[in-house]
Every structure is written in C-alpha cells, then in structure tokens.
C-alpha atoms as one frame of an Amber mdcrd trajectory, in Angstrom:
protein
 121.527  85.046 136.967 120.174  83.723 133.587 121.598  80.288 132.357 123.705
  80.287 129.559 120.992  78.368 127.662 118.404  81.547 128.338 120.817  84.294
 127.369 121.614  82.241 124.173 117.842  81.768 123.172 117.880  85.525 124.220
 120.167  86.400 121.550 118.570  84.198 119.178 115.329  85.601 119.151 117.634
  89.834 119.192 119.117  87.583 115.772 115.406  87.028 114.261 114.341  90.334
 115.431 117.195  92.086 113.679 116.948  90.035 110.435 113.109  90.358 110.494
 113.436  94.127 110.388 116.096  93.868 107.456 113.798  92.194 105.639 110.768
  94.663 106.334 113.268  97.475 105.654 113.980  95.518 102.145 110.324  95.094
 101.410 109.580  98.833 102.181 112.514 100.201  99.622 110.679  97.788  96.971
 106.977  98.703  97.393 108.147 102.677  97.385 110.094 101.892  94.142 107.019
  99.719  93.358 105.100 103.409  94.018 107.533 105.439  92.013 107.557 103.491
  89.015 103.874 103.002  88.691 103.206 107.025  89.577 105.858 107.410  86.627
 103.667 105.215  84.599 100.942 106.987  85.229 101.820 110.744  84.668 103.927
 109.424  81.771 100.082 107.981  80.354  98.674 111.437  81.023 100.319 113.443
  79.990  99.513 112.515  76.113  96.680 113.976  75.603  95.894 113.372  72.295
  96.664 109.761  72.888  93.968 109.694  75.553  90.862 110.196  72.771  91.319
 106.586  72.003  90.112 103.853  75.290  92.806 102.019  75.385  94.862 104.278
  76.727  92.225 105.931  79.195  92.319 102.085  80.792  95.801 102.329  80.765
  95.741 105.404  82.779  93.652 104.270  84.843  95.021 101.354  85.560  98.425
 102.757  86.167  96.625 105.465  88.813  94.759 102.665  91.167  98.274 100.821
  91.067  99.666 104.157  92.033  96.879 104.831  94.958  97.207 100.919  96.175
 101.134 101.483  96.371 100.815 103.692  98.288  98.552 102.464 100.994 101.445
  99.612 100.467 104.132 101.624 101.248 102.571 103.014 104.533 101.260  99.363
 105.885 105.411  98.571 105.389 106.677 101.745 106.858 104.500 100.929 109.859
 105.732  97.327 109.923 109.140  98.513 110.097 108.272 101.522 112.458 106.319
  99.310 115.295 107.605  95.618 114.586 104.207  94.293 113.839 101.891  94.046
 110.814  98.588  95.831 111.056  96.168  92.760 110.883  96.882  89.350 112.869
  99.633  88.155 110.015  97.861  85.249 108.266  95.427  87.595 107.326  97.783
  90.139 106.655  99.342  86.903 103.922  96.144  86.829 102.889  95.065  90.410
 101.919  98.782  90.669 100.367  98.447  87.932  98.224  94.649  89.058  97.396
  95.160  92.128  96.578  98.963  91.299  94.806  96.155  89.081  92.430  93.660
  91.517  91.373  96.657  94.331  90.954  98.777  92.305  88.744
C-alpha cells in the first residue's frame, strides 16, 4: 500500500500533466488562429492582380506566404506535443528553436 505522501505526489504530478495539456491545447488553438490569419492575408494579397505589379505588394505576398508555411509547421509541432505529451526536440532546444523562428518571422 502506498503512503499518503506518495499518493499526494502522484496527484500533484497528474495535475501538472493536465495543466500542461491544457496549455498545449491553448497554444495549438492560438497557432491555428495565426495560420488562419496569415493564410487569409496571403490570399487577400494575391487576389488583387493590379496591385501585384508593385514590388512592395509582391514582397507583402511573399512574406505572408512564408509565414503561412511556417505556421503550418508550428501547428503540426503543437499538435504533436498535445497528442504525445512531449516536444519534437528536447525541451530546452525546442524553446530556442521556437524563439529563433519567431524572431525571424515577426
């Protein structure tokens, strides 16, 4: 029979896992929203053919398209994290990877 202290430790670990899963799900929802917005911006920029003759608008289209592709990969990574309960890379490396890419795309 397990001691009361051990049962309390297990309950605390279960609570942290549940909280972590909630946070992961929230991040997944936010990443899906970012994908929707970036994809909508790219489609909106691509629909006006007359404006695309100007270089700044072509640059805007390219930037939005790159961000949409990046968002697809981030959504996939977030879905993996929610489903498996672990990041694709070791956690410290994953944080630096996300930070670096967020700095480049923002």
